[in-house]
N, C-alpha and C positions, 0 to 999 in steps of 0.2 A: 177179842178177835181183831186183829189188825186189818184195816180196810185197804184195798187197792184203789186209792183216790183217783189216780189217772184213768184206770179202767172204768170206774164208775162215771167219771166225767164223760169219757168217750161214749159209753153206753147211753148217755143222756144227751148226746149231740154237741159236746164241748171238747175242744182240744186243750184248752186251759180255762182258768176262771176269768170270765169277762169282767172288766172294771174291778179288779181285785182290791185296789187301794180305796176306791170309792165305797165298795161294799163293806170292807172292814171298818172304814171310818163311820159309815152309817150305823153299823151294828155297835161300834164302840159307844156312840152316843145313846143308842137305844138301851144298851145294857146299863150304862150309868144312870139313865133316867128310870129304869124299871126295877133293878135289883136292890136299890138302896132307899126304899121308902121307909117310913117309921116302923112298919111291921117286920122289916127285914132281919133275919138272924145273922147277917153278915156285918162285920165291922168295916164300915166304909173307909175310915182313916187308914186302916192297915191293908185294905184290899188294893189290888192293882189290875189294870187291864193293859195288855201290851199287844200291839198288832204286828203281824208278820205276814203280809199279803202274799209273799212268795213261798210260804211253807204250807203245803197242802194239808199236812196232818194237824196243824193248829194255826190257822190264820189269825185267830185271836186267842190269847192265853189270858185267862182270868184267875188270879189268885184271890181266893175268897176265905180269909180267916173268919171264924165264927165269933160272935160276941160271947163274953163270958157266960157260962151256964147253958149255952145252946149246944145241941147235939148235932153230929154229922147227919143223922137221919132227918132232923128238922131242916138242915141246910139243903139236903138233896130234895126233900119234898117241896120246899119253897122254890128252889131253882126250877124244877120240872113244872111246877104249877105256873110260874111266871113265863117259862119257855112257851108253853102251849097257849097261855092266855094273851101274851103280849109280844113275844119275840119271834116265834116260828112263822114261816111263810104260810099264808092261808091255804094254798093248794100246792104243796111241794111236789115236784116231779120225783124226788127221792129224799128220804130222810133216815138217818141212822142215829140212834141214841144208845150209847154204851156206858156202863158204869164199871169202874175198876177200883176195888178197895185195896189199901195198903196200910202199912203201920203208921203212916203219917196222915191218913185221912182217906178221901175218896176223890177220884177223878171222873168227871163226866165228859165224854167225847161226843160231840154232835157234828154231823156232816149233813148239810142240807143243800138241795139244788132246787131253784125255781125255774121258771121258763126263761129268765134272762140272765141269771148268774148263780153263783154257789158260794158257800162259806163253810169253814170248819172251825170248831171251837174246842178248847180244852179248858174246862172249869175245874180248878183244883180247890177242894173244900177241906179246910183243916180246923181242928179244934184246939183248945188251950193246951192239952197234953202234947199234941204234935208240935205246936209252936215251941213249947218248953223243951221238948226232946231235941228239936232242931237247934235251938239256941245253945243248949248244953253241949251238943256235938261241936258246934261252931266255936264255942268258948274253949273247949278242950283241944281243938285242932286248928286254932287260928294261925294265920301267917305270922312270921316273925316281924315284929315292929321295927327292930333296930338291926339291920343287916351288919353294921359295923361291929356291934357288940357280939353277934354270932361269930363273925370272922375272928375276933380276938379270942373267943373261947376255943374255937377250932385250933387256932395257932398255939394257944397255951397247952392244949391236949397233946398236939404233935410234939411240942417242946418237952413235955413231961415224959412222953414215951421214948423220945430219942436220946 
């Protein structure tokens, strides 16, 4: 279910996210310090966290590929456990946690509002099969490396037809 972030903010007394850049930076550090401990199912070297303080639907986007042999269910369980034990506001004014599964893995959307600020997250959890499928797709449909060679081939085809 798509959230109306602006309406939810207004319903909770905000016209916009106060101190959005500071909030995303703080959560960036908290996520890095929390999700990648030795028990983590996520591959820290392949994971990435990107901040978009002006995008209400995902102020933080976290790509979380799983370590080999780990399942999406393990990743989701670990993330939710860490969210409530270490990352979530203690007494949020509002919090929504939604899970959406697709062929490439699972997305967890979280939107939370405290008394002073708000933040939205998109955690994208993928396993080895999804990573391989994505790589196979990218390999099959990769951009042309040599535009000059492509132009020569197009010109040769036109010449052969003409």
